[in-house]
C-alpha positions as CSV (number, residue, x, y, z in Angstrom):
1,M,139.3,71.2,189.7
2,F,136.6,69.4,187.7
3,H,133.8,68.4,190.1
4,V,131.1,66.5,188.1
5,K,132.1,62.9,188.1
6,H,129.6,61.0,186.0
7,F,128.0,61.5,182.6
8,D,125.7,59.4,180.4
9,V,128.0,59.9,177.4
10,V,131.6,61.0,177.3
11,V,133.0,61.9,173.9
12,I,136.8,61.8,173.4
13,G,138.0,64.3,170.8
14,G,136.8,67.7,169.6
15,G,137.1,67.2,165.8
16,H,134.3,67.0,163.3
17,A,133.2,63.5,164.6
18,G,133.4,64.6,168.2
19,C,131.3,67.7,167.6
20,E,128.5,65.8,166.0
21,A,128.6,63.0,168.5
22,A,128.5,65.4,171.5
23,L,125.7,67.5,170.0
24,A,123.6,64.5,169.1
25,S,123.9,63.0,172.5
26,A,123.1,66.2,174.3
27,R,120.2,67.1,172.1
28,M,118.7,63.7,172.8
29,G,118.6,64.7,176.5
30,T,121.6,62.7,177.8
31,S,124.2,64.4,180.0
32,T,127.3,64.6,177.8
33,L,131.0,65.5,178.3
34,L,133.3,66.4,175.4
35,V,136.9,65.8,176.3
36,T,139.5,67.7,174.2
37,M,143.2,68.4,174.5
38,N,142.6,72.0,173.3
39,P,139.2,73.6,173.5
40,D,140.4,76.4,171.1
41,K,140.9,73.8,168.4
42,I,137.4,72.3,168.5
43,A,136.1,71.8,164.9
44,E,139.5,72.9,163.5
45,M,139.8,72.3,159.8
46,S,143.2,70.6,159.9
47,C,143.6,70.3,156.1
48,N,141.5,71.7,153.3
49,P,139.0,74.4,154.6
50,S,136.1,73.0,152.6
51,I,133.0,71.0,153.2
52,G,131.4,68.6,150.7
53,G,132.5,67.2,147.3
54,V,131.5,64.2,145.2
55,G,129.9,61.7,147.6
56,K,130.8,63.8,150.5
57,G,128.1,66.4,149.8
58,Q,125.6,63.6,150.1
59,L,126.9,62.8,153.6
60,V,126.6,66.4,154.7
61,K,123.0,66.5,153.4
62,E,122.2,63.3,155.4
63,I,123.9,64.7,158.5
64,D,121.6,67.7,158.2
65,A,118.5,65.7,157.5
66,L,119.1,63.7,160.7
67,G,119.5,66.8,162.8
68,G,123.3,67.2,162.8
69,E,125.2,70.5,162.6
70,M,127.7,70.3,159.8
71,G,125.4,71.5,157.0
72,K,124.2,74.5,158.9
73,N,127.8,75.4,159.9
74,A,128.9,75.1,156.3
75,D,126.1,77.5,155.2
76,F,126.8,80.1,157.8
77,T,130.6,80.1,157.3
78,G,130.9,79.3,153.5
79,I,132.8,81.8,151.2
80,Q,132.3,79.9,147.9
81,F,129.6,77.4,147.0
82,K,129.5,75.1,144.0
83,R,127.4,72.3,142.6
84,L,129.6,69.5,141.1
85,N,128.8,67.2,138.2
86,T,125.9,69.3,137.1
87,R,126.4,68.1,133.5
88,K,125.9,64.5,134.7
89,G,122.9,62.7,136.1
90,S,121.3,63.7,139.3
91,A,122.5,60.6,141.1
92,V,126.1,61.9,141.1
93,Q,125.6,65.6,141.6
94,S,127.1,66.9,144.8
95,S,127.5,70.1,146.7
96,R,130.8,71.7,148.0
97,C,131.7,74.9,149.7
98,Q,134.9,76.6,150.6
99,S,134.7,77.6,154.2
100,D,136.1,80.4,156.2
101,K,138.4,78.3,158.4
102,R,138.3,80.5,161.4
103,Q,134.6,81.2,161.3
104,Y,133.8,77.5,160.9
105,A,135.5,76.6,164.1
106,L,134.3,79.6,166.0
107,R,130.7,79.1,165.1
108,M,130.8,75.4,166.0
109,Q,132.4,76.2,169.3
110,G,129.7,78.6,170.0
111,V,127.0,76.0,169.2
112,I,128.6,73.5,171.6
113,K,128.9,76.2,174.3
114,E,125.2,77.0,174.1
115,T,123.9,73.4,173.9
116,K,122.1,72.1,177.0
117,N,123.3,68.9,178.7
118,L,126.8,69.4,177.2
119,E,130.1,70.3,179.0
120,V,133.6,70.5,177.8
121,F,136.6,69.1,179.7
122,H,140.2,70.3,178.8
123,G,142.4,67.2,179.2
124,E,143.6,64.0,177.7
125,V,142.0,60.5,178.3
126,K,144.6,57.9,179.2
127,T,142.7,54.8,180.2
128,L,139.2,53.3,179.9
129,L,137.9,51.5,182.9
130,L,135.6,48.4,182.5
131,E,133.4,46.4,184.7
132,N,132.0,43.0,183.5
133,G,132.9,43.8,179.9
134,K,131.3,47.2,179.7
135,I,132.4,50.8,180.2
136,R,132.4,52.0,183.8
137,A,134.6,55.1,183.7
138,L,137.7,56.7,182.2
139,Q,140.8,58.2,183.6
140,A,141.9,61.6,182.2
141,K,144.7,64.0,182.9
142,D,143.4,67.6,183.1
143,A,145.2,70.7,181.8
144,N,147.0,71.1,185.1
145,G,148.4,67.6,184.9
146,H,146.1,66.1,187.6
147,F,144.5,62.7,187.0
148,Q,140.8,62.3,187.4
149,E,138.3,59.5,187.1
150,I,135.1,60.3,185.3
151,G,132.2,57.9,185.4
152,A,130.5,57.1,182.1
153,S,127.6,55.0,181.0
154,S,129.0,55.1,177.5
155,V,132.1,56.5,175.7
156,V,132.6,57.6,172.1
157,I,136.2,57.7,170.9
158,T,136.8,60.2,168.0
159,A,140.5,60.6,168.3
160,G,141.1,61.6,164.7
161,T,144.7,61.4,163.6
162,F,146.1,61.9,167.1
163,M,146.7,58.4,168.4
164,K,150.5,57.9,168.6
165,A,150.7,60.5,165.8
166,V,154.0,61.4,164.1
167,M,154.4,64.3,161.7
168,H,157.0,64.1,158.8
169,T,158.6,66.8,156.7
170,G,161.4,65.2,154.9
171,F,163.4,63.3,157.5
172,D,162.5,65.8,160.2
173,K,159.8,64.3,162.3
174,S,158.0,65.2,165.5
175,E,155.2,63.9,167.6
176,G,151.8,65.4,166.9
177,G,148.5,64.9,165.2
178,R,148.3,68.4,163.8
179,F,150.8,71.2,163.4
180,G,151.6,72.6,166.9
181,E,149.5,70.0,168.8
182,A,150.6,67.1,170.8
183,P,149.6,63.5,170.1
184,S,147.4,61.2,172.2
185,L,149.9,58.7,173.6
186,G,147.9,56.5,176.0
187,L,144.7,55.8,174.1
188,S,145.9,53.5,171.4
189,D,147.9,51.4,174.0
190,C,144.8,51.2,176.0
191,L,142.7,50.0,173.1
192,R,145.4,47.4,172.2
193,E,145.4,46.1,175.8
194,L,141.6,45.8,175.6
195,G,142.0,43.5,172.6
196,F,141.6,45.8,169.6
197,D,143.6,45.2,166.4
198,L,145.2,48.5,165.3
199,L,146.4,49.7,161.9
200,R,148.8,52.4,161.0
201,L,147.6,54.9,158.3
202,K,148.9,58.1,156.9
203,T,147.4,61.4,155.7
204,G,149.0,64.6,154.6
205,T,148.6,68.3,153.9
206,P,150.2,70.8,151.5
207,A,152.2,74.0,152.3
208,R,150.3,77.2,153.0
209,L,151.2,80.1,150.8
210,L,151.0,83.9,151.3
211,A,148.5,85.4,148.9
212,E,150.3,88.7,148.3
213,T,153.3,86.7,146.9
214,I,151.2,84.9,144.3
215,D,150.6,86.2,140.8
216,F,147.0,85.1,140.3
217,S,146.9,86.7,136.8
218,Q,148.7,83.6,135.6
219,M,145.9,81.4,136.9
220,E,142.2,80.9,135.8
221,E,139.7,82.5,138.2
222,Q,137.0,80.1,139.4
223,A,133.9,81.9,140.7
224,G,131.3,80.1,142.8
225,D,127.7,79.6,141.9
226,N,125.4,82.6,141.8
227,P,123.1,82.3,143.6
228,P,124.8,79.8,145.9
229,S,122.9,76.7,147.1
230,R,122.6,75.9,150.8
231,F,123.5,72.6,152.4
232,S,120.8,72.7,155.1
233,F,117.2,71.9,154.6
234,W,116.3,73.9,157.7
235,D,116.8,77.4,159.0
236,S,120.2,78.7,157.7
237,S,121.6,81.4,155.5
238,I,124.8,82.3,153.6
239,P,125.8,85.6,155.2
240,L,129.5,85.8,154.3
241,P,130.9,87.5,151.2
242,Q,131.7,85.1,148.4
243,V,135.2,84.8,146.9
244,S,136.9,83.2,143.9
245,C,139.4,80.3,143.9
246,F,142.1,79.9,141.1
247,L,142.9,77.0,138.8
248,T,146.5,76.2,137.8
249,F,148.6,73.2,136.9
250,T,151.9,71.6,137.7
251,N,154.3,71.1,134.8
252,N,157.4,69.1,133.7
253,E,159.7,71.4,135.7
254,T,157.6,70.7,138.8
255,H,157.7,67.0,138.2
256,H,161.5,67.0,137.6
257,A,162.1,68.8,140.9
258,I,160.1,66.2,142.7
259,K,161.5,63.2,141.0
260,S,165.1,64.4,141.6
261,N,164.4,64.4,145.3
262,L,162.4,61.3,145.9
263,H,165.4,59.8,147.8
264,R,164.7,62.5,150.4
265,S,161.0,61.6,150.7
266,P,160.0,59.8,153.9
267,L,157.3,58.2,151.8
268,Y,159.7,56.6,149.4
269,S,162.6,56.0,151.7
270,G,160.6,53.7,154.0
271,E,160.5,56.2,156.9
272,I,156.7,56.3,156.7
273,K,155.1,52.9,157.3
274,G,151.5,53.9,157.3
275,V,149.3,53.5,154.2
276,G,148.1,56.8,152.6
277,P,144.8,57.6,150.9
278,R,144.7,56.2,147.3
279,Y,142.1,58.8,146.2
280,C,143.9,61.9,147.6
281,P,147.6,61.1,147.1
282,S,150.6,63.3,147.7
283,I,152.1,65.1,144.8
284,E,155.1,62.8,144.9
285,D,152.7,59.8,144.6
286,K,151.0,61.4,141.6
287,V,154.3,62.0,139.9
288,V,155.5,58.5,140.5
289,K,152.3,56.6,139.8
290,F,151.2,58.7,136.8
291,P,154.4,59.2,134.8
292,D,152.5,59.7,131.6
293,K,150.7,62.8,132.9
294,G,152.5,66.0,132.0
295,R,150.5,68.1,134.5
296,H,148.2,67.9,137.5
297,Q,145.4,70.2,138.3
298,L,145.7,72.5,141.4
299,F,143.1,74.8,143.0
300,F,144.4,77.7,145.0
301,E,141.8,78.4,147.7
302,P,141.7,81.1,150.4
303,E,141.6,79.8,154.0
304,A,139.6,82.7,155.5
305,L,138.3,86.2,154.6
306,D,140.6,87.8,157.1
307,S,143.6,85.6,156.4
308,N,146.3,85.9,153.6
309,W,147.0,82.2,153.7
310,I,146.2,80.2,150.5
311,Y,145.6,76.5,150.5
312,P,147.1,74.9,147.3
313,N,144.7,72.0,146.8
314,G,146.5,69.2,145.0
315,I,150.1,69.3,146.3
316,S,149.9,67.5,149.6
317,T,153.5,66.5,150.4
318,S,156.0,65.2,153.0
319,L,159.1,66.3,151.0
320,P,161.7,68.4,152.8
321,A,161.1,72.1,153.2
322,D,163.8,73.1,150.7
323,V,162.3,70.8,148.0
324,Q,158.8,72.2,148.7
325,E,160.2,75.7,148.1
326,Q,161.8,74.5,144.9
327,F,158.9,72.7,143.2
328,I,156.2,75.1,144.3
329,R,158.1,78.0,142.6
330,T,157.8,76.2,139.3
331,I,154.0,76.4,139.4
332,P,152.6,79.3,137.2
333,G,152.1,82.4,139.4
334,C,154.3,81.1,142.2
335,R,157.8,82.2,141.0
336,D,158.2,84.6,144.0
337,V,155.9,82.8,146.4
338,K,156.6,82.8,150.1
339,I,155.6,79.8,152.2
340,A,153.7,80.5,155.5
341,R,153.9,76.8,156.6
342,H,155.4,73.8,155.0
343,G,153.4,70.7,154.2
344,Y,153.8,67.5,156.2
345,A,152.5,64.0,156.5
346,V,150.9,62.5,159.6
347,E,151.1,58.8,160.6
348,Y,148.6,57.6,163.2
349,D,147.0,54.6,164.8
350,C,143.4,53.5,164.0
351,I,141.4,50.4,164.7
352,D,140.2,47.7,162.3
353,P,136.5,48.8,162.0
354,R,135.4,45.2,161.5
355,Q,135.6,45.1,165.3
356,L,132.5,47.3,165.4
357,H,128.7,46.6,165.1
358,P,126.8,48.7,162.5
359,S,125.8,50.9,165.5
360,L,129.6,51.7,165.8
361,E,129.6,50.0,169.2
362,S,132.6,47.7,169.9
363,K,131.8,44.0,169.5
364,H,133.5,43.1,172.7
365,I,133.2,46.1,175.0
366,R,129.6,47.2,175.7
367,G,129.1,50.9,175.8
368,L,132.2,51.8,173.8
369,F,131.6,53.5,170.5
370,L,134.1,54.7,167.9
371,G,133.7,57.2,165.1
372,G,135.7,59.1,162.5
373,Q,139.3,58.7,161.4
374,V,139.9,56.4,164.3
375,N,137.9,53.9,162.2
376,G,140.2,54.2,159.2
377,T,138.4,56.9,157.2
378,S,139.6,60.1,155.6
379,G,137.8,63.4,155.5
380,Y,135.7,65.8,157.6
381,E,132.4,64.6,156.2
382,E,133.0,60.9,156.7
383,A,134.1,61.6,160.3
384,A,131.1,63.8,161.1
385,A,128.7,61.2,159.8
386,Q,130.2,58.5,161.9
387,G,130.3,60.8,164.9
388,L,126.6,61.6,164.5
389,L,125.7,57.9,164.4
390,A,128.0,57.0,167.3
391,G,126.6,59.8,169.4
392,I,123.1,58.8,168.7
393,N,123.8,55.2,169.7
394,A,125.8,56.1,172.8
395,S,122.8,58.1,174.0
396,L,120.4,55.3,173.2
397,Y,122.7,52.8,174.9
398,S,122.8,54.9,178.1
399,Q,119.0,55.1,178.0
400,G,118.7,51.3,177.6
401,R,117.1,51.7,174.1
402,E,117.7,49.7,170.9
403,P,120.5,50.9,168.6
404,F,119.8,53.0,165.6
405,I,121.2,51.5,162.4
406,L,121.1,52.9,158.8
407,S,121.1,50.5,155.9
408,R,123.0,51.0,152.7
409,T,119.7,51.0,150.8
410,E,118.6,54.2,152.5
411,S,121.7,56.3,153.0
412,Y,125.3,57.0,152.2
413,I,126.0,56.9,155.9
414,G,124.7,53.3,155.8
415,V,126.9,52.5,152.8
416,M,130.0,53.8,154.6
417,V,129.4,52.1,157.9
418,D,128.5,48.8,156.2
419,D,131.7,49.0,154.1
420,L,133.8,49.7,157.2
421,T,132.3,47.1,159.5
422,T,131.9,44.4,156.9
423,L,135.0,44.8,154.7
424,G,137.4,46.8,156.9
425,V,140.1,49.1,155.4
426,N,143.6,48.8,154.1
427,E,143.9,52.5,153.3
428,P,142.0,55.6,154.5
429,Y,138.4,55.2,153.4
430,R,136.9,58.0,151.3
431,M,133.2,58.2,150.2
432,F,132.4,58.3,146.5
433,T,129.0,58.1,144.8
434,S,130.3,54.9,143.1
435,R,130.2,53.1,146.4
436,A,126.5,53.4,146.6
437,E,124.6,50.7,144.6
438,Y,121.4,52.7,144.9
439,R,122.7,56.2,144.3
440,L,119.8,57.2,142.1
441,S,117.6,56.8,145.2
442,L,120.2,58.3,147.6
443,R,120.4,61.8,146.1
444,E,121.2,65.0,147.9
445,D,117.8,66.6,147.1
446,N,115.8,63.9,148.9
447,A,118.0,63.3,151.9
448,D,115.4,64.9,154.2
449,M,112.6,62.8,152.7
450,R,114.7,59.6,153.3
451,L,116.0,60.4,156.8
452,S,114.3,63.3,158.6
453,H,111.6,61.1,160.1
454,Y,114.4,59.4,162.0
455,G,115.8,62.8,163.2
456,I,112.3,63.7,164.4
457,S,111.7,60.5,166.3
458,L,115.2,60.7,167.9
459,G,114.6,64.2,169.1
460,L,117.3,65.7,167.0
461,L,114.9,67.8,165.0
462,G,112.3,70.1,166.6
463,Q,108.8,71.2,165.9
464,N,109.7,73.7,163.2
465,E,111.7,71.1,161.3
466,R,108.9,68.6,161.6
467,L,106.4,71.0,160.1
468,S,108.8,71.9,157.3
469,F,109.4,68.2,156.6
470,E,105.7,67.4,156.5
471,E,104.9,70.4,154.3
472,K,107.6,69.5,151.8
473,K,106.5,65.8,151.7
474,R,102.9,66.8,151.1
475,S,103.9,69.3,148.4
476,I,105.9,66.7,146.5
477,E,103.1,64.2,146.6
478,V,100.4,66.7,145.6
479,T,102.5,68.1,142.8
480,K,103.3,64.7,141.3
481,T,99.6,63.9,141.4
482,F,98.8,67.2,139.7
483,L,101.3,66.5,136.9
484,K,99.8,63.0,136.2
485,K,96.2,64.3,136.1
486,T,96.7,67.5,134.2
487,F,96.7,67.2,130.4
488,V,97.5,69.7,127.7
489,K,96.5,69.8,124.1
490,P,98.7,70.8,121.2
491,T,98.9,74.6,120.9
492,E,101.0,77.0,118.9
493,K,102.7,78.2,122.1
494,L,103.5,74.6,123.1
495,N,104.9,73.7,119.7
496,Q,107.0,76.8,119.7
497,L,108.5,75.6,123.0
498,F,109.1,72.1,121.5
499,A,110.8,73.7,118.4
500,S,113.1,75.7,120.7
501,K,114.1,72.5,122.4
502,G,114.7,70.7,119.1
503,L,111.6,68.5,119.5
504,N,108.9,67.6,116.9
505,P,105.5,69.2,117.3
506,M,103.1,67.5,119.7
507,L,100.2,65.9,117.9
508,Q,97.8,64.8,120.7
509,A,97.0,65.6,124.3
510,Q,99.5,64.4,126.9
511,S,99.9,64.6,130.7
512,L,102.4,67.1,132.2
513,D,104.0,64.1,133.8
514,S,104.7,62.4,130.4
515,L,106.0,65.7,129.0
516,L,108.4,66.1,131.9
517,K,109.9,62.7,131.3
518,R,111.4,64.1,128.1
519,P,115.1,65.0,128.9
520,E,114.9,68.2,126.9
521,L,112.1,69.7,129.1
522,E,112.3,71.0,132.6
523,L,109.6,71.5,135.2
524,S,109.6,75.2,134.7
525,D,109.0,74.7,131.0
526,I,106.1,72.4,131.7
527,L,104.4,74.8,134.2
528,Q,104.7,77.6,131.6
529,I,102.5,75.8,129.1
530,S,99.9,74.6,131.6
531,E,96.9,76.8,132.2
532,A,96.5,75.2,135.7
533,A,99.1,75.8,138.4
534,P,100.2,73.3,141.1
535,P,98.1,73.3,144.2
536,H,101.2,74.2,146.3
537,P,103.8,76.8,145.5
538,L,107.2,75.2,145.0
539,D,110.5,76.3,146.4
540,Q,113.7,75.3,144.5
541,Q,114.5,72.3,146.6
542,T,111.0,70.9,146.3
543,S,110.9,71.6,142.6
544,D,114.2,69.8,142.1
545,T,113.0,66.7,143.9
546,V,109.7,66.6,141.9
547,E,111.5,66.9,138.6
548,I,114.1,64.2,139.3
549,E,111.5,61.8,140.6
550,V,109.3,62.2,137.6
551,K,112.1,62.0,135.0
552,Y,113.7,58.9,136.6
553,E,110.5,57.3,137.8
554,G,111.1,54.0,135.9
555,Y,114.6,53.7,137.1
556,V,113.6,54.5,140.7
557,V,110.9,51.8,140.6
558,M,113.4,49.3,139.4
559,Q,115.8,50.3,142.1
560,A,113.1,50.0,144.7
561,Q,112.5,46.4,143.6
562,E,116.2,45.7,143.8
563,I,116.2,47.1,147.4
564,E,113.3,44.8,148.3
565,R,115.3,41.8,146.9
566,L,118.3,42.9,149.0
567,K,116.1,43.1,152.1
568,K,115.2,39.4,151.5
569,L,118.8,38.5,151.2
570,Q,119.5,40.2,154.6
571,T,117.1,37.8,156.3
572,L,119.1,34.8,155.0
573,T,121.8,34.3,157.6
574,I,125.0,32.3,157.1
575,P,126.1,30.1,160.0
576,K,129.4,31.2,161.6
577,E,130.6,27.7,161.5
578,L,130.1,27.2,157.8
579,K,133.2,26.0,156.0
580,Y,133.2,27.6,152.5
581,G,135.7,25.0,151.2
582,V,132.8,22.4,151.0
583,V,130.5,24.7,149.0
584,S,130.3,23.4,145.4
585,G,130.4,26.0,142.6
586,L,132.7,28.5,144.3
587,S,136.1,29.4,143.0
588,I,139.1,29.1,145.3
589,E,139.4,32.9,145.3
590,I,135.8,33.4,146.4
591,K,136.1,30.7,149.0
592,E,139.2,32.4,150.5
593,K,137.4,35.8,150.5
594,L,134.3,34.4,152.2
595,E,136.3,32.5,154.7
596,R,138.3,35.6,155.6
597,I,135.4,38.1,155.8
598,K,132.8,35.7,157.3
599,P,129.7,37.6,156.0
600,N,126.7,37.4,158.3
601,T,124.0,37.2,155.6
602,L,123.8,36.6,151.8
603,A,123.3,40.4,151.4
604,D,126.7,40.9,153.1
605,A,128.3,38.2,150.8
606,A,126.8,40.0,147.7
607,K,128.7,43.2,148.6
608,I,132.1,41.5,148.6
609,S,134.2,42.3,145.5
610,G,134.3,39.3,143.1
611,V,131.4,37.4,144.6
612,T,129.2,36.9,141.5
613,P,125.5,36.2,141.2
614,A,126.4,32.6,140.3
615,A,128.5,32.3,143.5
616,L,125.5,33.6,145.5
617,S,123.2,31.1,143.8
618,A,125.7,28.3,144.7
619,L,125.9,29.5,148.3
620,L,122.1,29.8,148.5
621,F,121.7,26.2,147.1
622,H,124.2,24.9,149.7
623,L,122.3,26.6,152.6
624,R,119.0,25.2,151.4
625,Q,120.5,21.7,151.2
626,K,121.9,22.0,154.6
627,P,119.8,24.5,156.5
628,P,121.5,26.4,159.4
629,T,120.6,25.5,162.9
630,S,120.2,29.2,163.8
631,E,116.7,30.7,164.1
632,A,116.7,32.1,160.5
633,T,116.2,29.8,157.6
634,C,116.1,30.1,153.8
């Protein structure tokens, strides 16, 4: 029998969002309960056993900078690390690691078990109980089938893909949010009764293959970076052995096998009603929507060091088991493959995230927060970032403190939450660097410089992290000053360096700062030709930040000015009662969008697709002609 009956914060769900929410709340000193239907599945990697990726790596770095756990957990359990987009600009470079699936979950479970102020309850939440429009308690059924009422000052729902979840393999379907696990059946009905608008979305996963039945010699080996780069800014290491993944492709025979059986696909027969992710489509979607492509890229990735299961990244599917067997065996190296588990799709309920404040608190139920795939997102990283924010704000709410909100000008987390709460979703939301207008300022390397002061003030980062943060900040500033003030004259050694880089000889003295702005030169080159050394020794992370900030200084300054302009737009509120039909200079399409979305400020209006600068000017002119009666004015 569970005896403790009241907690400051109760987190529902033990996935990536739930872990970050519970840890953040507990680390901030609030009594926290994590409710999960299966404690052994806490932090389970339901689909691809990897962390990071383009846009996603930035989220992991920001989680770490704020004091979350995902980055450290990825470091300690990663078995292949890669930097992506290294041939492109620093704004779009991202980190990714292949994780040991078992070790990732086990380590996170250990962290949760050892965290003060945090307890785990094995059960399922059925009902939320309110009093005067705010959370009072919840009713849960424990592992023995007994119902219990647990008091709560605030609740964080991180139900993932489990609310009324149904799994599809061909026309075979069963209830469940993940293979072998039951769905959450009461929670979405409860949310609907409380006035939430719900959506139906879909995600999917590929078959798992037995490694010993695959001929990897027919594939291209993909080794990780050597040395690997850590996610965490703090005290972590990469202790596990590093392994290779393998690249291969589908072919015409693969596509023919899929096309010949589309009538047996629940996705194309209408059996699946939920909307799937546009940017991570099933293999049947790829074949149908890209008929001109003769092949699709696949990565065969190991699930764990002590497992013989291979994750074939790129062939997520809900086709029948026999069709999966047929088309997978057409892939090079897979002629004699054996399938350990067939792929399947999951349909599940989520909420319309426009019903949330930027703090991820419900707009009409005080003390109720939601984070992760329950808000219509896709991916571990998006879920964890929301869970962290929701957990922070649930803790602050229970303490009677003001909410913590990140803006899109300072973080990818802010971009994502702003997109969700302002624009909503019509498909599972995935983070990309292209979603961030100020991505040159929101890089991986400077996530700590942007956000760690928040983590320190919230109590999520300790004394050691504070000292490390302050030392790095000081080192960056001192080094940049050193580069501006240190000049070098033309020398034979320097001009030999220039010649090796394809540059003309230097004719007059220049500062190290101006030399570093040349794209052909790196900071290591500059320091070699200088007789003086920087006042502070530089580690690789600090060196990377200094180099990027010097090279892109002009662009960063321009972006900072644009951010200031946006901040001014955020102070210009739009009255809720404004009828956009009477605003001169707006197209019918823009009027309809503004009327439907109801932006709170001109900055919100500027983010809406299709709202042009001219439309913003027309709206601003209208507001100045007829000033709003609210406290803010133009």
